[in-house]
N, C-alpha and C positions, 0 to 999 in steps of 0.2 A: 498496119491496117487502120484505115480511117473510118470504116463503118462500125456502128455500135452493135453489140451482141446482147441478146436478152440476159446473158450471164454476167454482163458488166456489173461490177460492184458486189456480186454475190460470192459468198465463201465457196471454195471448191466442194465441200460436202453438201452444200445446198444445190449447186449445179449438178452434182452426181444424182440427185433425185430425178432430174430430167434425163440425164445421159444413161443411167443404168436401171432406174426403177419405174419408168413409165409415166412419170409426171409430165406436165405440160407447162411451158412458160406462159404466163398470162399477163398481158399488158392492157392498156386502155383500148387498144385497137382489136384485141382478141377476147376480151372478157365476155362479151355477149355471146360469142360462139361457144366459149367454154360453158357458160350457164345454160345454153340451149341443149346440152347433152342430157341424156336420161340419168335418173337416179341421183344419189347423194354426191355432192361435190364438196371438196375441202380446198379452200384457198389459203395457202401458207404465206403469211406475212413474216418474213425472216429478219428484215432490217439490216442495218450496217453491222457486219460481223465484229467490228471493233467496239462499237457502242453497245451492241446487243449480242454478246457471245452465246447466250442461251439459244439463239436461233440455230446455231450449229448443232447444239445438243438435240433440239427438236428435229432437225433434218436427219439426224442419225436414227432417232426413234420412230419417225414417221413410216418408213417401210415396214417396221415391225408391227406397228399399229394396223397397217393395211393387211398384213399377214394374219393378225388376230381376228380381223373381220373380213375374210376373203370375199372379194367381189362387191363389197358393200359401199365403197366410195372411191371416187376418182380424185386425184390430187392435182391442183394447179399451183404453181409457184409464181408469186408476183415478181415482175421485173422491178429492179431497184428504181429505174427511171420513172415508173408509174405507180410505185407503191403508195405514196402519199395520197394521190388522187383516188386510187382504189380503196384505201383505208377510209377516206371520207365517205365514199359511196356505201361501204358495208359496215361502217361504225366501228372499225378496228381502232382501238385507242392505246394498245400496248404491243410492244414487239418482244418476242415473237408471239404470233397469234395464229390459231387455226379457225377460220371462219367456215362454218358448215352451211351449205346451201342445198336446196332441193327444188327442182323444177324452176330454177331461176330466182327463187325466193329465199330470203334469209331464214336460218333456223336458230343458230346460236354461235357463240365464240368461246373457244378455250384459249386462255392467254397464259403465256409463260411455260416453263418446263415443270413437269410434275413427276412424282414417283410413278413407276410403271402401273401399279394397281389403281392409282387415282386416274391416270391417263385412260386406262382401259374402261373404268367405270364411267368417266365423263364422255368418252366416245360412244359407248353403248347408250348412254342417256341421250346424247345428241342425235343418234341415228333413230331413236324412238320418238323424238319430239316433233310436234307439228311446226309448220313454218310460222313466222311471225314478222314483225316489222324490225328492220335493222335499227340499232340505237343511233341517235343523232349525236354527231361529234360536234362539240362546241369548241370553236377556236377563238383565241383572243383576236379582237378587231385589228390590233396593230401587229399581229404576227407576220413578220416578213419572211422572205424565202430562207433566211438563215435560222429560222425557228422550228426545225423539224427533226 
């Protein structure tokens, strides 16, 4: 097959979020439509599964977090092809990250894999926070395409 798939470069457990758990692939061409939806949205930045194996752990926990907060947030999974561009837009600086958004606006980011009780507490706090401005990602001026 010569056409690319949104799942290209994603770990199978990350792709399973879309295939079995109702998440949506989100790329540069679909992010605005994703943000236009009602309610809280979580954009999952999973990264390269070899470099960031915690992304697979978060992918396993994410459906459980959704179950702990039924109907409270919708999940979008970033496509690997557009992940860096989306990370710059939303201030994600670490992989994996869950970027919380509401009404198209930034709320907060939960980075890394956490213990269950910490995850639940951080998600509860995120869902109660007001929107704010996304952090600004500072990149080195000489950072080439191989530096991500």
